[in-house]
FILOLUM-813097 format. One record per residue: residue in one letter; x, y, z of N, C-alpha, C, O in turn. Coordinates in Angstrom, 3 decimals, padded with zeros to 6 digits, m for minus. Atoms other than C-alpha are relative to their C-alpha. Last residue first. Layout:
REM FILOLUM-813097
<site r="A" n_c1="X" n_c2="Y" n_c3="Z" ca_c1="X" ca_c2="Y" ca_c3="Z" c_c1="X" c_c2="Y" c_c3="Z" o_c1="X" o_c2="Y" o_c3="Z"/>
...
//
This chain:
REM FILOLUM-813097
<site r="L" n_c1="m001.453" n_c2="m000.174" n_c3="m000.032" ca_c1="045.341" ca_c2="m063.991" ca_c3="049.198" c_c1="000.357" c_c2="001.412" c_c3="000.434" o_c1="001.538" o_c2="001.751" o_c3="000.521"/>
<site r="S" n_c1="m000.371" n_c2="m001.365" n_c3="000.343" ca_c1="041.796" ca_c2="m065.094" ca_c3="049.893" c_c1="001.513" c_c2="000.109" c_c3="000.120" o_c1="002.131" o_c2="m000.540" o_c3="000.963"/>
<site r="S" n_c1="m000.357" n_c2="m000.958" n_c3="m001.056" ca_c1="041.310" ca_c2="m068.839" ca_c3="049.917" c_c1="000.188" c_c2="001.396" c_c3="m000.570" o_c1="000.392" o_c2="001.576" o_c3="m001.770"/>
<site r="I" n_c1="m000.945" n_c2="000.631" n_c3="m000.914" ca_c1="040.158" ca_c2="m071.971" ca_c3="048.062" c_c1="000.349" c_c2="000.950" c_c3="001.125" o_c1="000.221" o_c2="000.588" o_c3="002.295"/>
<site r="F" n_c1="m000.793" n_c2="m000.981" n_c3="m000.733" ca_c1="037.008" ca_c2="m070.889" ca_c3="046.183" c_c1="000.895" c_c2="m000.752" c_c3="000.980" o_c1="000.414" o_c2="m001.593" o_c3="001.740"/>
<site r="L" n_c1="000.048" n_c2="000.232" n_c3="m001.434" ca_c1="035.858" ca_c2="m073.706" ca_c3="043.918" c_c1="000.922" c_c2="001.001" c_c3="000.663" o_c1="002.124" o_c2="001.021" o_c3="000.397"/>
<site r="E" n_c1="m001.050" n_c2="m000.606" n_c3="m000.802" ca_c1="035.034" ca_c2="m072.878" ca_c3="040.318" c_c1="m000.221" c_c2="m000.308" c_c3="001.470" o_c1="m001.349" o_c2="m000.285" o_c3="001.961"/>
<site r="K" n_c1="000.413" n_c2="m000.858" n_c3="m001.112" ca_c1="032.921" ca_c2="m075.216" ca_c3="038.231" c_c1="001.214" c_c2="000.501" c_c3="000.760" o_c1="002.235" o_c2="m000.177" o_c3="000.873"/>
<site r="G" n_c1="m000.299" n_c2="m001.391" n_c3="000.321" ca_c1="034.239" ca_c2="m076.515" ca_c3="034.913" c_c1="m000.388" c_c2="000.960" c_c3="001.106" o_c1="m000.219" o_c2="002.171" o_c3="000.962"/>
<site r="T" n_c1="001.229" n_c2="m000.785" n_c3="000.082" ca_c1="032.463" ca_c2="m079.855" ca_c3="035.534" c_c1="000.237" c_c2="001.447" c_c3="m000.433" o_c1="m000.696" o_c2="002.111" o_c3="m000.886"/>
<site r="F" n_c1="001.105" n_c2="000.783" n_c3="000.546" ca_c1="035.196" ca_c2="m082.421" ca_c3="034.927" c_c1="m001.263" c_c2="000.825" c_c3="m000.198" o_c1="m002.011" o_c2="000.595" o_c3="m001.148"/>
<site r="I" n_c1="m000.240" n_c2="000.324" n_c3="001.401" ca_c1="038.303" ca_c2="m080.271" ca_c3="035.304" c_c1="m001.136" c_c2="m000.795" c_c3="m000.639" o_c1="m001.216" o_c2="m000.883" o_c3="m001.864"/>
<site r="D" n_c1="000.265" n_c2="001.431" n_c3="000.114" ca_c1="037.028" ca_c2="m078.701" ca_c3="038.524" c_c1="000.105" c_c2="m000.381" c_c3="m001.476" o_c1="m000.665" o_c2="000.118" o_c3="m002.296"/>
<site r="I" n_c1="000.999" n_c2="000.335" n_c3="001.017" ca_c1="038.644" ca_c2="m075.264" ca_c3="038.522" c_c1="m000.129" c_c2="m001.515" c_c3="m000.060" o_c1="000.857" o_c2="m002.223" o_c3="m000.263"/>
<site r="E" n_c1="m000.278" n_c2="001.248" n_c3="000.698" ca_c1="040.409" ca_c2="m074.275" ca_c3="041.731" c_c1="m001.127" c_c2="m000.257" c_c3="m000.987" o_c1="m002.302" o_c2="m000.097" o_c3="m000.657"/>
<site r="I" n_c1="001.151" n_c2="000.751" n_c3="000.477" ca_c1="040.385" ca_c2="m070.648" ca_c3="042.840" c_c1="000.486" c_c2="m001.306" c_c3="m000.624" o_c1="001.521" o_c2="m001.332" o_c3="m001.290"/>
<site r="L" n_c1="m000.482" n_c2="001.230" n_c3="000.615" ca_c1="042.861" ca_c2="m068.605" ca_c3="044.866" c_c1="m001.219" c_c2="m000.863" c_c3="m000.305" o_c1="m002.039" o_c2="m001.131" o_c3="000.573"/>
<site r="E" n_c1="000.536" n_c2="001.256" n_c3="m000.503" ca_c1="041.463" ca_c2="m065.149" ca_c3="045.484" c_c1="000.639" c_c2="m001.163" c_c3="m000.744" o_c1="000.873" o_c2="m001.097" o_c3="m001.951"/>
<site r="K" n_c1="m000.366" n_c2="001.186" n_c3="000.770" ca_c1="043.005" ca_c2="m061.713" ca_c3="045.115" c_c1="m000.568" c_c2="m001.232" c_c3="000.685" o_c1="m000.607" o_c2="m001.321" o_c3="001.912"/>
<site r="K" n_c1="000.313" n_c2="001.268" n_c3="m000.661" ca_c1="041.675" ca_c2="m058.321" ca_c3="046.254" c_c1="000.354" c_c2="m001.155" c_c3="m000.936" o_c1="000.085" o_c2="m001.101" o_c3="m002.136"/>
<site r="G" n_c1="m001.223" n_c2="000.682" n_c3="m000.392" ca_c1="043.472" ca_c2="m055.420" ca_c3="044.582" c_c1="m000.221" c_c2="m001.328" c_c3="000.699" o_c1="000.729" o_c2="m002.068" o_c3="000.954"/>
<site r="D" n_c1="m000.428" n_c2="m000.534" n_c3="m001.301" ca_c1="040.411" ca_c2="m053.134" ca_c3="044.457" c_c1="001.267" c_c2="m000.696" c_c3="000.524" o_c1="001.716" o_c2="m000.409" o_c3="001.634"/>
<site r="K" n_c1="m000.457" n_c2="m001.383" n_c3="000.138" ca_c1="040.041" ca_c2="m053.849" ca_c3="040.728" c_c1="000.541" c_c2="000.560" c_c3="001.312" o_c1="001.499" o_c2="001.333" o_c3="001.306"/>
<site r="Y" n_c1="001.037" n_c2="m001.004" n_c3="000.179" ca_c1="039.781" ca_c2="m057.602" ca_c3="041.337" c_c1="000.602" c_c2="001.401" c_c3="m000.024" o_c1="001.758" o_c2="001.598" o_c3="000.351"/>
<site r="E" n_c1="m000.416" n_c2="m001.285" n_c3="m000.555" ca_c1="042.302" ca_c2="m060.420" ca_c3="040.888" c_c1="m001.025" c_c2="001.064" c_c3="m000.378" o_c1="m001.391" o_c2="001.203" o_c3="m001.545"/>
<site r="H" n_c1="000.935" n_c2="m001.024" n_c3="000.460" ca_c1="041.253" ca_c2="m064.047" ca_c3="040.415" c_c1="000.403" c_c2="001.289" c_c3="000.699" o_c1="000.505" o_c2="001.331" o_c3="001.925"/>
<site r="I" n_c1="000.173" n_c2="m001.182" n_c3="m000.831" ca_c1="044.212" ca_c2="m066.387" ca_c3="040.809" c_c1="m001.036" c_c2="000.882" c_c3="m000.676" o_c1="m000.929" o_c2="001.163" o_c3="m001.870"/>
<site r="F" n_c1="m000.094" n_c2="m001.326" n_c3="000.598" ca_c1="044.007" ca_c2="m069.817" ca_c3="039.236" c_c1="m000.127" c_c2="001.072" c_c3="001.069" o_c1="m000.665" o_c2="000.838" o_c3="002.152"/>
<site r="F" n_c1="000.076" n_c2="m001.050" n_c3="m001.018" ca_c1="044.488" ca_c2="m073.463" ca_c3="040.172" c_c1="000.275" c_c2="001.351" c_c3="m000.645" o_c1="001.233" o_c2="001.508" o_c3="m001.402"/>
<site r="G" n_c1="001.379" n_c2="m000.242" n_c3="m000.400" ca_c1="043.629" ca_c2="m076.144" ca_c3="037.596" c_c1="m000.156" c_c2="001.051" c_c3="001.075" o_c1="m001.282" o_c2="001.344" o_c3="001.477"/>
<site r="P" n_c1="000.893" n_c2="m000.437" n_c3="001.073" ca_c1="047.131" ca_c2="m077.534" ca_c3="037.250" c_c1="m001.415" c_c2="000.205" c_c3="000.537" o_c1="m001.846" o_c2="m000.481" o_c3="001.465"/>
<site r="L" n_c1="001.370" n_c2="000.449" n_c3="m000.227" ca_c1="049.203" ca_c2="m077.634" ca_c3="040.443" c_c1="m000.908" c_c2="000.493" c_c3="m001.123" o_c1="m001.363" o_c2="001.636" o_c3="m001.080"/>
<site r="N" n_c1="000.165" n_c2="001.260" n_c3="000.726" ca_c1="052.907" ca_c2="m077.465" ca_c3="039.636" c_c1="m001.406" c_c2="m000.558" c_c3="000.162" o_c1="m001.640" o_c2="m001.739" o_c3="m000.093"/>
<site r="S" n_c1="m000.334" n_c2="001.180" n_c3="m000.807" ca_c1="053.003" ca_c2="m073.856" ca_c3="040.657" c_c1="m000.119" c_c2="m001.228" c_c3="m000.882" o_c1="m000.381" o_c2="m001.126" o_c3="m002.081"/>
<site r="V" n_c1="m001.305" n_c2="000.534" n_c3="000.384" ca_c1="052.524" ca_c2="m070.352" ca_c3="039.316" c_c1="000.371" c_c2="m001.116" c_c3="000.974" o_c1="000.844" o_c2="m000.870" o_c3="002.084"/>
<site r="Q" n_c1="m000.898" n_c2="m000.091" n_c3="m001.135" ca_c1="048.807" ca_c2="m069.821" ca_c3="039.764" c_c1="001.314" c_c2="m000.622" c_c3="m000.432" o_c1="001.326" o_c2="m001.660" o_c3="m001.094"/>
<site r="P" n_c1="m000.397" n_c2="001.230" n_c3="m000.693" ca_c1="047.194" ca_c2="m069.437" ca_c3="036.392" c_c1="000.896" c_c2="000.300" c_c3="001.194" o_c1="001.724" o_c2="001.210" o_c3="001.159"/>
<site r="Y" n_c1="m001.234" n_c2="000.541" n_c3="000.568" ca_c1="045.631" ca_c2="m066.091" ca_c3="035.527" c_c1="000.410" c_c2="m001.219" c_c3="000.802" o_c1="000.051" o_c2="m001.350" o_c3="001.972"/>
<site r="S" n_c1="m000.332" n_c2="001.333" n_c3="m000.489" ca_c1="042.260" ca_c2="m064.469" ca_c3="036.007" c_c1="001.263" c_c2="m000.473" c_c3="m000.693" o_c1="001.437" o_c2="m000.291" o_c3="m001.898"/>
<site r="I" n_c1="m000.912" n_c2="000.646" n_c3="000.933" ca_c1="041.227" ca_c2="m060.860" ca_c3="035.699" c_c1="000.419" c_c2="m001.314" c_c3="000.641" o_c1="000.479" o_c2="m001.432" o_c3="001.865"/>
<site r="Y" n_c1="m001.350" n_c2="000.234" n_c3="m000.495" ca_c1="038.134" ca_c2="m059.812" ca_c3="037.556" c_c1="000.876" c_c2="m000.457" c_c3="m001.148" o_c1="000.384" o_c2="m000.848" o_c3="m002.207"/>
<site r="L" n_c1="m000.537" n_c2="001.327" n_c3="000.281" ca_c1="034.724" ca_c2="m058.374" ca_c3="036.746" c_c1="001.414" c_c2="m000.108" c_c3="000.552" o_c1="001.900" o_c2="000.822" o_c3="001.194"/>
<site r="G" n_c1="000.128" n_c2="000.897" n_c3="m001.141" ca_c1="033.075" ca_c2="m055.401" ca_c3="038.402" c_c1="000.497" c_c2="m001.414" c_c3="m000.241" o_c1="000.318" o_c2="m002.288" o_c3="000.607"/>
<site r="N" n_c1="001.351" n_c2="000.583" n_c3="m000.045" ca_c1="032.417" ca_c2="m053.426" ca_c3="035.229" c_c1="m000.152" c_c2="m001.052" c_c3="001.086" o_c1="m001.105" o_c2="m001.831" o_c3="001.070"/>
<site r="D" n_c1="000.942" n_c2="m001.091" n_c3="m000.251" ca_c1="035.492" ca_c2="m051.209" ca_c3="035.691" c_c1="m001.440" c_c2="m000.498" c_c3="000.113" o_c1="m002.275" o_c2="000.142" o_c3="000.753"/>
<site r="L" n_c1="m000.133" n_c2="m000.382" n_c3="m001.412" ca_c1="037.608" ca_c2="m054.371" ca_c3="035.956" c_c1="m000.993" c_c2="001.095" c_c3="000.363" o_c1="m001.592" o_c2="001.053" o_c3="001.438"/>
<site r="A" n_c1="000.522" n_c2="001.106" n_c3="m000.813" ca_c1="036.289" ca_c2="m055.638" ca_c3="032.619" c_c1="000.056" c_c2="000.360" c_c3="001.476" o_c1="m000.919" o_c2="000.164" o_c3="002.200"/>
<site r="A" n_c1="001.464" n_c2="m000.011" n_c3="000.132" ca_c1="036.832" ca_c2="m052.256" ca_c3="030.958" c_c1="m000.621" c_c2="m001.104" c_c3="000.849" o_c1="m001.642" o_c2="m000.884" o_c3="001.500"/>
<site r="Q" n_c1="000.506" n_c2="m001.119" n_c3="m000.801" ca_c1="040.387" ca_c2="m052.118" ca_c3="032.339" c_c1="m001.521" c_c2="000.076" c_c3="m000.063" o_c1="m002.173" o_c2="000.335" o_c3="000.949"/>
<site r="V" n_c1="m000.140" n_c2="000.347" n_c3="m001.421" ca_c1="041.148" ca_c2="m055.587" ca_c3="030.992" c_c1="m000.570" c_c2="001.102" c_c3="000.865" o_c1="m001.294" o_c2="000.826" o_c3="001.822"/>
<site r="A" n_c1="000.988" n_c2="001.046" n_c3="m000.300" ca_c1="039.771" ca_c2="m054.719" ca_c3="027.555" c_c1="000.047" c_c2="m000.390" c_c3="001.470" o_c1="m000.996" o_c2="m000.570" o_c3="002.099"/>
<site r="E" n_c1="001.349" n_c2="m000.603" n_c3="m000.017" ca_c1="041.713" ca_c2="m051.437" ca_c3="027.408" c_c1="m001.059" c_c2="m001.030" c_c3="000.389" o_c1="m001.960" o_c2="m000.730" o_c3="001.173"/>
<site r="I" n_c1="000.069" n_c2="m000.837" n_c3="m001.209" ca_c1="044.963" ca_c2="m053.180" ca_c3="028.367" c_c1="m001.370" c_c2="000.643" c_c3="000.121" o_c1="m001.940" o_c2="000.684" o_c3="001.212"/>
<site r="A" n_c1="000.141" n_c2="000.905" n_c3="m001.146" ca_c1="044.381" ca_c2="m055.847" ca_c3="025.714" c_c1="m000.125" c_c2="000.785" c_c3="001.295" o_c1="m000.931" o_c2="000.432" o_c3="002.155"/>
<site r="T" n_c1="001.364" n_c2="000.547" n_c3="000.041" ca_c1="043.783" ca_c2="m053.201" ca_c3="023.050" c_c1="m000.247" c_c2="m000.917" c_c3="001.186" o_c1="m001.317" o_c2="m000.880" o_c3="001.793"/>
<site r="P" n_c1="000.963" n_c2="m001.055" n_c3="m000.382" ca_c1="046.964" ca_c2="m051.324" ca_c3="024.012" c_c1="m001.451" c_c2="m000.496" c_c3="000.026" o_c1="m002.221" o_c2="m000.115" o_c3="000.908"/>
<site r="A" n_c1="m000.043" n_c2="m000.416" n_c3="m001.404" ca_c1="049.011" ca_c2="m054.578" ca_c3="024.037" c_c1="m000.992" c_c2="001.104" c_c3="000.343" o_c1="m001.708" o_c2="000.957" o_c3="001.334"/>
<site r="L" n_c1="001.236" n_c2="000.333" n_c3="m000.715" ca_c1="047.907" ca_c2="m055.936" ca_c3="020.646" c_c1="m000.068" c_c2="000.567" c_c3="001.416" o_c1="m001.155" o_c2="000.661" o_c3="001.986"/>
<site r="Y" n_c1="001.132" n_c2="m000.550" n_c3="000.735" ca_c1="050.604" ca_c2="m054.219" ca_c3="018.557" c_c1="m001.319" c_c2="m000.211" c_c3="000.764" o_c1="m002.178" o_c2="000.671" o_c3="000.795"/>
<site r="D" n_c1="m000.036" n_c2="m001.453" n_c3="m000.206" ca_c1="053.302" ca_c2="m054.963" ca_c3="021.144" c_c1="m001.182" c_c2="000.685" c_c3="m000.675" o_c1="m001.738" o_c2="001.644" o_c3="m000.139"/>
<site r="A" n_c1="000.364" n_c2="m000.229" n_c3="m001.408" ca_c1="052.309" ca_c2="m058.637" ca_c3="021.111" c_c1="m000.026" c_c2="001.494" c_c3="000.306" o_c1="m000.941" o_c2="001.975" o_c3="000.975"/>
<site r="F" n_c1="001.437" n_c2="000.262" n_c3="m000.101" ca_c1="052.410" ca_c2="m058.650" ca_c3="017.299" c_c1="m000.489" c_c2="000.243" c_c3="001.423" o_c1="m001.544" o_c2="000.845" o_c3="001.621"/>
<site r="E" n_c1="000.679" n_c2="m001.140" n_c3="000.622" ca_c1="055.838" ca_c2="m056.997" ca_c3="017.286" c_c1="m001.515" c_c2="m000.162" c_c3="000.106" o_c1="m002.234" o_c2="000.805" o_c3="000.358"/>
<site r="R" n_c1="m000.172" n_c2="m001.139" n_c3="m000.912" ca_c1="057.107" ca_c2="m059.629" ca_c3="019.748" c_c1="m000.716" c_c2="001.238" c_c3="m000.543" o_c1="m001.375" o_c2="001.953" o_c3="000.211"/>
<site r="P" n_c1="000.863" n_c2="000.189" n_c3="m001.177" ca_c1="055.674" ca_c2="m062.502" ca_c3="017.678" c_c1="000.076" c_c2="001.193" c_c3="000.969" o_c1="m000.939" o_c2="001.604" o_c3="001.530"/>
<site r="S" n_c1="m000.536" n_c2="000.975" n_c3="m000.953" ca_c1="057.363" ca_c2="m061.056" ca_c3="014.572" c_c1="m000.973" c_c2="m000.186" c_c3="001.165" o_c1="m001.857" o_c2="000.647" o_c3="001.364"/>
<site r="M" n_c1="m000.031" n_c2="m000.558" n_c3="m001.343" ca_c1="055.377" ca_c2="m059.316" ca_c3="011.852" c_c1="000.490" c_c2="m001.107" c_c3="000.946" o_c1="m000.005" o_c2="m002.234" o_c3="000.916"/>
//
């Protein structure tokens, strides 16, 4: 199975998992596209987005701003 075929195979399961997380009040998180490591976007079901910084030493999240 090629990498693309594997991604296509997993896509429905990943979509279900994300939707279940959002339905339970959680968020999805992805890296902010920039040259700043440790910055992530948290996106909620209602469309709200937050910029978060992860402290690389403690793993704690620091809220930076709403987007």
